[in-house]
N, C-alpha and C positions, 0 to 999 in steps of 0.2 A: 668841651661842648661849645664854648663860646666861639672857637675858631670855625666850627661847622656852621653856627648861626650866621657869622659874618660872611662866610662864603655864599650861603643861601641868599642873604640880603643883597650881595653884589650882583648875583644873577638876576634877582628880582628887579633891581634898579637899572639893569642894562637896557639900552635901547634895542638890542638885538634879542628877539624872542627865539629860543631854541626851535629849530624847524625839524619836525619829525615826520618821516614817511612811514605810515602804517599800512602794511599789506596783510590782508587776512580774510578769514571766513566771516563774511558779514551776514547777519541775520536779524530778524525782527522777533522781539518778545511781545506776544499779544496776550493780555490778561482779560479774562471775563470774570467780573466780580458779581456775586449775588448771594442770595440766602436760600436755604432749603429747610422745609418744615415737614415734608412728607415723602413717602416712597412712591415710585411709579407703579401703577397697576399692571404695566406691561412687563416689568422686570424688576428684580430687587435692587434698584438703583435710586438715588435721590433725585427729585425734580428740583432743578435750580431755577429760581426766579431771577433773571438777569437785572442788575441794577446799574451797572456801569461797565465800560470797556476802555482799556488803555493800551497804548502801543509805545514800546521803548526799543532802543537799540540792544541787540544781544551779540554774543560772540566777540569778534574783534572790535565791535562798536563800544564795548565796555572799556577797552584800552583807549580808544579815541576820546571818550568822555572824560576819562581820568586825565588825559593829557590836556584837554581843553580847560578843565578845572584848574590845572596847575599853571596855565597861561602859555602853553606852547602854541606855535603855529603848526597846524596839522594838515597833512595831505593824506588821503586814504585811498587805497587801491584794492580791488578785488573783483570777483565775478558774481553777478546776481542774475535773476531771471528778468524777463520782460513782461512784468505783470503788475497788478495793483500794489502788492507788497513792496515791489522795487521802488515805486513812486513814493510810498510812505517812508521808506528807508532813506532815499535821497533827500526828501524834504526835511527829515529830522537832522541829518548831517549838515545840510545847507543852513538851517536855522541855527546850528551850533557854530557857524562860521568856518566850517571845514571844507577844503577843496575836494571835489568829487570827480574831476575830469578823468581820472584814471580808473574809474569803476566801469567795467564792461558788462553789458547786458547780453546774456546768452539765451537765445530762444529755445535751446535744447534742455534747459533746466529751470526749475522754479526758484524763486527767492526762498531761502530757508525761513520758515515761520514756525515758532514754537508757541502753541496756544495753551494756556493754563487756565483751568476753571477753578476759581478760588471761592470758597464759602467760609465767611468769617476769616479765621487765620489758617484754615486748612485747605491745601490743594487737593482737589478731588481727582483730577485727571490731567494729563498733558497730551496734547495731540501735535505731532510733528509733521510738517509738510516739507520734504526735502529730497534731494538726490545727492548721494555722496560719491558717485562715480568720479574718477579723475577728470579734470577739465581736458579738453582735446588739445593737441599740439597747436593747431591754428589759433585757438583762443589764447593759449599760453604765449605764443609768439606775438600776438597782438598786444597782450598786456606788457610783455617785456619791452616791446617797441615804444609803448606809451610811457613807460617808466623812466627811460633813459634821461630825459631832461630834468625830471623831478628828482632823480637820485643826485644829480649835479648840485641841486639847491638844498638838499637835505643835510642836516648835521648828523643825523642818525637814521638807520633803517631798521624798522621792527617787523618781524614776521610773527603774526598771531595765528597759530595753527590750531583749529578746532576739529581737524580730521573730517572735514566735510567735502574733500575732493579737490580743493584749490591747489594744495601744495603737492603736486605730483613731483617725483624726482626731477623730471625735465624742467619744470617751471622753477622749482626751488633752487636748483643749481644755476639756472639762468640768472635768477635775481642775485644770488650771492656772488657769482662771478662778475656781474655787471657792477655791483656795489664795490667789491674789492678792487676792481680795475680803476675805480674813481677814488679810491682811498677812503671809502665810507665804511664805518663799523656796522656790523649786522648783529642784532640781538634777536634771539628766537625763543618764543614760548612754544615748546614742542608738544606733539601728540602722536600716538601710535608707537610702533615698535621699530620703524626704520629710521634710525638717526643718521645713517650714512648719507641720506639726502641733504643733511645739514652741514656737510663737509665745507670747511672754509669760513664758518660763522665765527664771530669774535666771542660771543657769549651764548650759551644755551641755558635756559632757565626751567628745568623740570621741577616738579614736586617730588617728594620722597618715593611715592608709589610709582610715578612715571619713570623715574630713574631706575628703580629696581626692575621694573618690567622690561625696559629697553635694554638694560645690561644683562638681563636673564640671570640675576643673582638672587640669593636668598633675601629674606626680608631685611631691610636696612634698619638696624636698631643701635648702631654705634658709629663713631667717627671712622673706625677702621673699615666697617662694612660699607660706609658711604664712600670712602676713598677707593675701595676695591671696585665698586660699581662705576665710580667716576673714571677709573683707569680704562675700563672697557670703552667708554664713550670717547675719551681722549684719543684712543687708538683708532676708533672708527671715524672721527670727525676732524681731528687736528685743531679743535677749538682752543682758544686761549684760556677761557674760564668756563666753569660750570657753576651756576648759582642755584643751589638747591633750597627750595622753600620747605619749611618743616611745620607749617600751620602754626599752632600756638607756641611752638618751641623756637620760632625765629627762622634763621637761614644760615647756610654755610657757603662761603666762597671757596671753590676748589680751583687750584691750578695744578699742573703736573708735578710741581715740586712742593706745594704747600697747601695749607687750608687756613681759613679764618672763620670762627663761629661768631654769629651775631645773635645774642639772645633776644627773644621777643620783648617789645617795649610795653605791651598792653598789660593793664592790671585787671581788665575784664574782657571776656570773650563772649559776644552774643551770637555772631554769625560770621563765618569765614568766607561766605559767598563773595566771589569777585575779588578777594584779597590778592590773588595771584596776578590779576590784571592791574591792580593798583601798584604792586611791586614792579612789574614790568615797565609801566608807564613812568613811575617815579625814577627808577634807575636810568632810563633812557633820557628823561628830561634833564637830570642833573649831570649826566655824562656829556650830553650835548652842550651843556653850559660850561664844560671844562673841568668838572670835578673828577677825581679818581674813581675807580670802580669801588674801592673800599668806602669812601665817603658817600658815594651815590647809593650803595647798598645800605649803609647806616641810615640814610635819610628815607630809603624805601621801607626800612623796618619801622620807622616812626609812622610813615604813611599807612602801612598795614595795621599798625596798632590802633590808629584812629578809625579805620573803616570797619575793623572787626568788632568794635564797640557799638556798631550800628546794625540794624536789621536790613537784610537785602543787599544787593549790589550797590555799593556807595562809592563816592569820590571824596577827595579832600583838596585842600588848597595849600599854597606855600605858607601863608600866614598860620594856618592850623599846624603845619609841620613845625614851624618855628616855636609856636606855643608849646607843642609837645616836647620839643628839645629842652625848653626852659623848665618845664615841669619835671622832666626826668633828672635834670641837673640839680634841681632843688630837693629831690627825694634822696 
């Protein structure tokens, strides 16, 4: 464990911050907080007396915030609407010190906003404003054109797919081919059933359920069934690695020849919300810093262990990861 701690310290001490280009489905999480003491006379629903409203980044924004918390230099790209929510989203990112020049505003679609009405600790309802149609080829070409210079300066390229229409096969392949032509590794957090569009990626990081559905296999409940599902995706995509997150069971690194299991580091699990985004961000950060995929996934496992001990989508820091490594070594 000490060798891992020393490697992390050297990245932290380096003058070069890992530069990560995040391309993804950007959205706004809007919360309405209130209390409810009576039912409406108009329908059998509670009347919520609003006390507060908050706005945070959602979707690929969770990955961005995890990277910022780790200390990366982050450039974010995507397609949003030309509306009030877009302005809020850009402001939050700018306040975080994130470059947003590669975010395109599309008059033909709204910015995705998920509004949650929360009373006490209970979510009463969620209202989604979104269009999930594929982005048009003109918009896709505009985004690819903007990305070229930024790919040059990135140590790693992340695709955070929330299945909101950004990652059409045309755009996804355009990004991957542009990155590969410049020798940049692409890591993908996938969604949906069409993994062929991810052909040429270096790492694909599904969870167990996503892998099973994409590979059209039976429920994954053993390393053999995991490898069988992985074989289907390797054939479809030619990816070098599949990193499968297993919630409170940790993760497995699959290659075509081998596998490595990394048990979870957490002693307590309160909430796995956003843990996949933390894993993606931490893997990318440390690989961009020069660590191997095995070491980077080991560190991502520690990061996940930290955030699942907290409630809600959370982030962690390099110092907290080092502290968790030392605690694990002591136990």
